[in-house]
N, C-alpha and C positions, 0 to 999 in steps of 0.2 A: 505495499500499501504504500502511496507515496502521495501525498498534497505536503506540497511545497507550497503553500502560502497562508496556511493559516495551523499555528499548533492546536488548540484548542479545536480546531476540525481535525488535523489530523487523527490528534486523541481518540475522539470519538469515533473515527471511522475503524483505525486500527482494534477500538472495541468490538466493533459489529462487525467487524472483515471489511474484503473489498465489497465498495457499492457501485451501484450501477445508474447513473443518473443519465437523463435523457438529454441528448448534445441538443436537440433543436431548443429545449425552454432556455440553454443557457446564452446559446447564439441568438436569440431574440433577445432576451433581457438584456444583454449587454451590444448589441446591435453588430454582432461580427459579420464580415462579409467573407464568404470562401471565393478566394483566389484561383486554387484549384484543386479539383476532387471533388468526391461528394460528402454532405456531412455527414459523420457517420452516427447511427441511431442511438450508442449509449457510449461513453468512457467510464473510468474505473479509477481514476488518479489524475492530480494534476502534480506539475514541476514547471516551477519557474527558476530560470539560471541561463547565463549566454557560456560559459564554460562547455567547450564539447565535451572535453575527457569525462567534466562531471556527470553532463547530462547522460553519457554512456552509461553510467556505473549505476543512475537513480531514477529516469525513466524506464518504466517499466509497462509492457505490454496494455494496452486499452488507455494510456494516460495522454491527456489533453499537456503538451509542452508550452509553454508561455517563453518567448526569448525577442531579443531586438537581432540575430543574429540572421541575415539572409543571403548566405552562401549554399552552396550545394553540399559543404560537410553537412549543413544543419538534417538538408535530406538524405544523406548518407546514415546519420545516427537515428532520424524518424525511423528511416527503413529497420536498421539494425536491431532498436529496441519494442519496434512495432506499438509505436504510438499509434494515439488515434487520431491525434490531428498536430500541428503545428499553427500557434497561434503568435503570428508576427503583432510584436505592439507597437505604442508611440509612432502608427503611421507609415511604418516602415516600408519600402517597395520591395517587392521582387522580383530580381532580376529575368528578363525573359530565360534565359540558359538555366534557372534553377525553376521557373516554372515547370518547363520542359522537363527536368531529372526528379521534379517531383510528379508530372503526370506518367511518365513512363515508370517510376518505380511506386503508384498509386498513393501516394502521400498527399492526404488534405492539408492543405494549410488555409488558414483563415485569419483575416488581417483585422486589428483595432485602432483607433486613433488613441485608444486612454491609453495608459501608464500599465507597465505590468503590476503594480499595488492596485491599482483601480480594477483590474482585470482580477487576481485573486479576491480582492473584495469581492465582487460583484459574483462570483462564483462562491464564493463562500454563505454568502447571502443566499445563493441559491440551493445549497446544501442544509440552510439549517430546518 
């Protein structure tokens, strides 16, 4: 279980085991835009971070990964960890070569103009 956004939410989720949250509710409440791929039906955890080596060891299957990194290595890590989707924060633009790599590997990439903190806060509210 990874909920990298809120210790109290993480504590609750760990006690209950992995959770399944409907992704479309989060997408709507946060106003996320799909840049690549289809929005997955559910996600089971959240990780926020930009250091790729750290993300490789902490993003787990079914997680939403929130980052400001927008290079092909993000797509490789998302594929390796089987993340449900990558959320690009702070209005970061996804270059065309990265879009193509994401489409090729079936990685969903969502976008938000909000900060990483605000996205985490919004997801935590959805979990409450």
